[in-house]
C-alpha positions as CSV (number, residue, x, y, z in Angstrom):
1,X,-8.4,-46.2,84.5
2,X,-11.0,-46.8,81.7
3,X,-14.6,-47.1,82.7
4,X,-15.3,-49.4,79.8
5,X,-14.8,-53.1,80.6
6,X,-15.4,-56.4,79.2
7,X,-14.7,-59.9,80.4
8,X,-12.7,-62.4,78.3
9,X,-11.7,-66.1,78.3
10,X,-8.7,-67.7,76.8
11,X,-9.6,-69.9,73.7
12,X,-8.0,-72.9,72.2
13,X,-10.3,-73.0,69.1
14,X,-8.9,-71.3,66.0
15,X,-9.5,-71.5,62.3
16,X,-12.8,-72.6,60.8
17,X,-13.8,-74.1,64.2
18,X,-14.6,-70.6,65.4
19,X,-18.0,-70.9,63.8
20,X,-19.0,-73.1,66.7
21,X,-18.1,-70.3,69.1
22,X,-20.3,-67.8,67.3
23,X,-23.3,-70.4,67.5
24,X,-22.7,-70.2,71.3
25,X,-22.9,-66.4,71.4
26,X,-19.2,-65.9,71.6
27,X,-16.9,-63.7,69.5
28,X,-13.3,-64.7,68.9
29,X,-10.7,-61.9,69.6
30,X,-7.1,-61.4,69.5
31,X,-5.2,-59.3,72.0
32,X,-1.8,-58.1,70.7
33,X,0.8,-55.3,71.4
34,X,4.4,-54.2,70.6
35,X,5.8,-55.9,73.7
36,X,3.6,-58.9,74.1
37,X,2.7,-62.2,72.3
38,X,-0.8,-62.3,70.7
39,X,-3.4,-63.9,73.0
40,X,-6.3,-65.7,71.5
41,X,-9.5,-65.0,73.5
42,X,-13.3,-64.9,73.3
43,X,-15.9,-62.5,74.6
44,X,-19.7,-62.6,75.0
45,X,-21.3,-61.1,71.8
46,X,-24.0,-59.2,73.8
47,X,-21.3,-57.6,76.0
48,X,-19.3,-56.8,73.0
49,X,-22.3,-55.1,71.2
50,X,-23.0,-53.0,74.4
51,X,-19.2,-52.1,74.6
52,X,-19.2,-50.8,70.8
53,X,-22.2,-48.8,71.4
54,X,-20.9,-47.0,74.4
55,X,-17.7,-45.6,73.2
56,X,-15.7,-48.7,72.9
57,X,-15.0,-48.3,69.3
58,X,-12.6,-45.5,70.0
59,X,-12.0,-45.3,73.8
60,X,-9.8,-47.3,76.1
61,X,-11.2,-50.6,77.2
62,X,-10.2,-52.8,80.2
63,X,-10.2,-56.4,79.3
64,X,-10.4,-58.8,82.3
65,X,-9.2,-62.3,81.6
66,X,-10.8,-65.2,83.4
67,X,-8.3,-66.7,85.9
68,X,-6.5,-63.4,86.3
69,X,-4.8,-60.7,84.1
70,X,-5.9,-57.3,82.7
71,X,-5.2,-55.7,79.4
72,X,-5.7,-52.0,78.6
73,X,-6.7,-52.0,74.8
74,X,-8.0,-50.0,72.0
75,X,-10.1,-51.7,69.4
76,X,-8.2,-51.8,66.1
77,X,-10.5,-53.6,63.8
78,X,-14.0,-55.1,63.9
79,X,-14.8,-57.7,61.3
80,X,-18.5,-58.0,60.7
81,X,-20.9,-60.5,59.0
82,X,-21.5,-59.2,55.4
83,X,-25.3,-59.6,55.8
84,X,-26.2,-59.4,59.4
85,X,-23.4,-56.8,60.2
86,X,-22.8,-58.3,63.7
87,X,-19.2,-58.5,64.9
88,X,-17.5,-62.0,64.0
89,X,-14.0,-61.1,65.1
90,X,-12.1,-58.3,66.8
91,X,-8.6,-57.2,67.2
92,X,-7.7,-55.6,70.6
93,X,-4.5,-53.6,70.7
94,X,-2.7,-53.7,74.2
95,X,-1.4,-50.2,74.7
96,X,1.2,-48.5,77.0
97,X,-0.7,-46.1,79.1
98,X,2.2,-43.7,79.0
99,X,2.4,-43.5,75.2
100,X,0.1,-41.3,73.1
101,X,-2.1,-43.0,70.5
102,X,-3.3,-41.7,67.1
103,X,-7.0,-42.6,66.6
104,X,-9.9,-41.3,64.6
105,X,-12.8,-40.0,66.8
106,X,-16.4,-39.3,65.7
107,X,-17.5,-35.7,65.3
108,X,-21.0,-34.9,66.6
109,X,-23.0,-31.7,66.1
110,X,-24.7,-30.0,69.2
111,X,-26.7,-27.0,69.5
112,X,-29.2,-25.5,66.9
113,X,-28.7,-23.3,63.9
114,X,-29.8,-19.6,64.5
115,X,-32.7,-18.1,62.7
116,X,-30.4,-16.4,60.2
117,X,-29.6,-19.9,58.8
118,X,-33.1,-20.8,58.0
119,X,-33.4,-22.1,54.5
120,X,-29.8,-23.2,54.4
121,X,-28.4,-26.8,54.5
122,X,-25.8,-28.0,57.0
123,X,-23.1,-30.1,55.5
124,X,-20.9,-32.3,57.6
125,X,-17.7,-32.9,55.5
126,X,-15.8,-34.8,58.3
127,X,-17.6,-37.6,60.2
128,X,-14.6,-38.1,62.3
129,X,-11.1,-36.5,62.9
130,X,-7.7,-37.9,63.8
131,X,-6.4,-37.0,67.3
132,X,-3.3,-37.8,69.3
133,X,-3.7,-38.5,73.1
134,X,-2.9,-40.6,76.0
135,X,-5.1,-43.8,76.0
136,X,-7.0,-42.6,79.1
137,X,-7.7,-39.3,77.5
138,X,-9.3,-40.5,74.3
139,X,-13.0,-39.2,74.1
140,X,-15.9,-41.2,72.8
141,X,-16.5,-38.3,70.4
142,X,-15.8,-34.7,69.8
143,X,-18.8,-32.2,70.3
144,X,-19.0,-29.3,68.0
145,X,-21.5,-26.5,68.6
146,X,-23.1,-25.5,65.3
147,X,-25.0,-22.6,66.7
148,X,-22.1,-20.3,65.7
149,X,-23.0,-20.8,62.0
150,X,-25.1,-17.9,61.0
151,X,-24.8,-18.2,57.2
152,X,-23.5,-14.6,56.9
153,X,-20.3,-13.9,58.9
154,X,-19.7,-17.5,59.8
155,X,-20.6,-20.2,57.3
156,X,-18.2,-23.0,58.2
157,X,-16.3,-24.7,61.1
158,X,-12.8,-25.9,60.4
159,X,-10.5,-28.4,62.3
160,X,-8.8,-25.2,63.7
161,X,-12.2,-24.2,65.1
162,X,-12.7,-27.5,67.0
163,X,-13.0,-27.2,70.8
164,X,-9.7,-27.3,72.7
165,X,-9.6,-30.4,74.9
166,X,-7.0,-31.2,77.6
167,X,-4.3,-33.6,76.3
168,X,-5.8,-33.9,72.8
169,X,-4.0,-32.7,69.5
170,X,-6.0,-32.5,66.2
171,X,-3.9,-34.0,63.3
172,X,-6.0,-33.1,60.4
173,X,-5.4,-30.0,58.2
174,X,-6.3,-27.0,60.3
175,X,-8.1,-25.4,57.2
176,X,-10.2,-28.5,56.4
177,X,-14.0,-28.0,56.8
178,X,-15.9,-30.1,59.4
179,X,-19.3,-28.4,59.0
180,X,-20.5,-25.8,56.5
181,X,-23.7,-24.0,55.5
182,X,-24.7,-23.8,51.9
183,X,-27.9,-22.3,50.3
184,X,-30.6,-24.8,49.6
185,X,-30.9,-26.1,46.0
186,X,-34.4,-24.5,45.7
187,X,-33.2,-21.1,46.6
188,X,-30.1,-21.4,44.4
189,X,-32.0,-22.5,41.3
190,X,-34.5,-19.6,41.9
191,X,-31.7,-17.1,41.9
192,X,-30.1,-18.6,38.8
193,X,-33.5,-18.5,36.9
194,X,-34.0,-15.0,38.0
195,X,-30.6,-14.0,36.6
196,X,-31.0,-15.9,33.4
197,X,-34.5,-14.2,32.9
198,X,-32.8,-10.8,33.3
199,X,-30.0,-11.7,30.8
200,X,-32.5,-13.0,28.2
201,X,-34.6,-9.7,28.3
202,X,-33.1,-7.3,25.7
203,X,-34.1,-3.7,25.4
204,X,-36.2,-2.7,22.5
205,X,-34.2,-0.5,20.1
206,X,-36.2,2.0,18.1
207,X,-34.4,2.6,14.8
208,X,-34.5,5.3,12.1
209,X,-37.0,3.2,10.1
210,X,-39.5,3.0,12.9
211,X,-39.4,6.8,13.3
212,X,-39.9,7.3,9.6
213,X,-42.9,5.0,9.6
214,X,-44.5,7.0,12.4
215,X,-44.1,10.3,10.4
216,X,-45.8,8.7,7.3
């Protein structure tokens, strides 16, 4: 069962009146699923913030309803205030624990680049990847060891190179880059200027007239 939990209460307030809930430090949520009717509920805003910052944005969450009842959910959508960016409404999707779900999970770099990569720039092309897994096996993030990038034999990590995790299938294109190393702009510009300088230097050609002038 999920280690991420949050308490919720049923709510009768809907529409524009939910502004009053937010003033009380509550966030309106909807719990819905394929085999159940939508349930209007509310959660504590501080509890929700902690949940979102500890993996709740991607992982399975156990919602405990006041008065009884549990829902295993995935967070499908978080609506945020346009200025303050705090959550103002959340959609909880009630899942079947025996059915695999397709979700996007953040990718996090771990490790350090080797000395051979000094002066190069690490580019993260994908901030998250799509996976398929049972709800209980969805990770908070995927850790990728970037120490394998040396800038010589290995200059990129693709989806195919992501770590094999039990119960998880990667759905993105296997050849798509996740991390890559490129030469820094300064080094690239210096090399280009050096090449241009060589091209602009033309050999001096001594012609017949020059030889004649020396003989005079």
